[in-house]
Structures are given as C-alpha cells and as structure tokens.
C-alpha positions, 0 to 999 in steps of 0.5 A: 129086332125085314127091310130088303132093298132089292134092285134090278142090278143085284137080282140080275147079278144073282141070275148070272152066277153059276148055281155051283159058285152060289153053293160055295157063297153065302151063310152056313151054320158051320162056317167058322166065325172070326172074332172082331168087330161087326157092324149091323147091316141095316138094310137086312136087320129088323125088329118086329113087335107083336101086341094083343089087340082088345083080346081078339088077336095079336097085332104087329109092328116093325122097325127097320134101319137099325144101326150098331155094333157087335164085338164078337169073340167066339172063344170068350162069348162072355166078352161079347158086346152088342149095342144097337139103335132103332129109329122109333119114327120108322115104325110101321104097322102098314096102316098110316093112321095107326103108324101116326098114332104110335109116334105120338107122346102117349105111345113112342113119343119119337119127337122127344125120344127118337131112338130105341136102344138096346145094349148087352150087359151079359151074354151066356152061351146056352147051346152050339148055336144059341145064347142068352143075352141080358141087357138094358133096353131104352124106350120112351125115355126110360131104361130097363133090363130085358133078356133075349134069347138069340139063335145063330143063323149062319156066316160066310161071305156075302155074295153081293158085298163080298163082306164076311157076314153073320146072321142072328135071330132073337126073341124076348118079352117085356111090359110096355108099362115098365117104360111108361107106355101105359095107354089103354093098358090092360085093354090093349096088351101090356106084354110086347113080344119082341122079335128080331132078325139081324145081319152083321158086317165084319169090319176091316 
C-alpha cells in the first residue's frame, strides 16, 4: 500500500556525487532506527491492488499520493502507531476507461468516499526485520479489520533530501464484498491482494 517524480536536476546531482560518498549514504537494513514520528514520503509510497479477472488472470491497480504518519519505538514495537490515507480518485490501471469505472459508486465511489484509510491497532514483531500489523481499513464508507505482514527495507539519510528515512513493504488480503463493493462478484474476484511499498521521513 511506486510513484516516482524524478527531474533532471536531482538526476544530475546523483551523477556528480562520488561513488564512495554514495556508498556511505542511503538506506541499509543494518542502520539503527531512532524512535520518533515519521511522515509518509508521498512521492515514494504506493499501494497496489490485484484482483482476478474472469478466472483468466490477475489485474492490477495502483494508488499513489499517500499521506500519513508512523510513530515508531524500536524498543517497544507494540506501542507503534500507523495512520495512512490514500486518495481513492488517484487510482490508476493505466486504462482511462477502466479508471473512470472504478471511480463510480458501484466500485470506489470516490465522490462520496474520497479516502481509503488504514489505522494500525496492534503491531507484533515476528522477526528481526518483519512484523504483523493488525488494523482497520476504511473503504467505500465501511470499516473492517485487516492484517498486513510487513518487512523492513532499510534506514538512513536520504542523499537527496538529507532527511532520515525508513522504508517498508507489506502485503495483505481482504474481500471487497466486506466493504460493500460487490459488483460482478464472483465473476470478477472478491479477494483483493494488497501490496504496499512505503517510505517515511523522520520529523524534527
């Protein structure tokens, strides 16, 4: 739950940074993570959804431009909080006709329900770099519990922004019918497979 907005200027900047310096910057899974409040890096956070299409293949949609916060305490993961919002109208399948259909009331109903919202209720560490996240998903005006399995990617100073950044990926599955989105079930799959990649910047 990736939109990348590169411009010529930062690309040139990367090319001008010596390779040795680059090796000392950026993310690493071994970098200690300080406790604190982190804000979603909207430019490098993306939610992807997969749904089965007529029993033939899985089809994908993505939603960029996430916002939200993560309050993190590595010494006490159970106290961590996560709150992320996705703008439903930003959904993209790369097909403008299908995108328009998905914004209609029978699907996401973006005019009435502009946001998709996830709030963590419990974080359980399952490994050195993994965690199980229980939370509530609000979609199409309905709130239901879902679970995510998260993997820590890395941490460190972002060489572009100079801000301390951490990254995660996460996966989960839910039934769209639980949220009142029943159009074409079961012809179009009920199970939604959710994949998230997220970057968070530490706030001063």
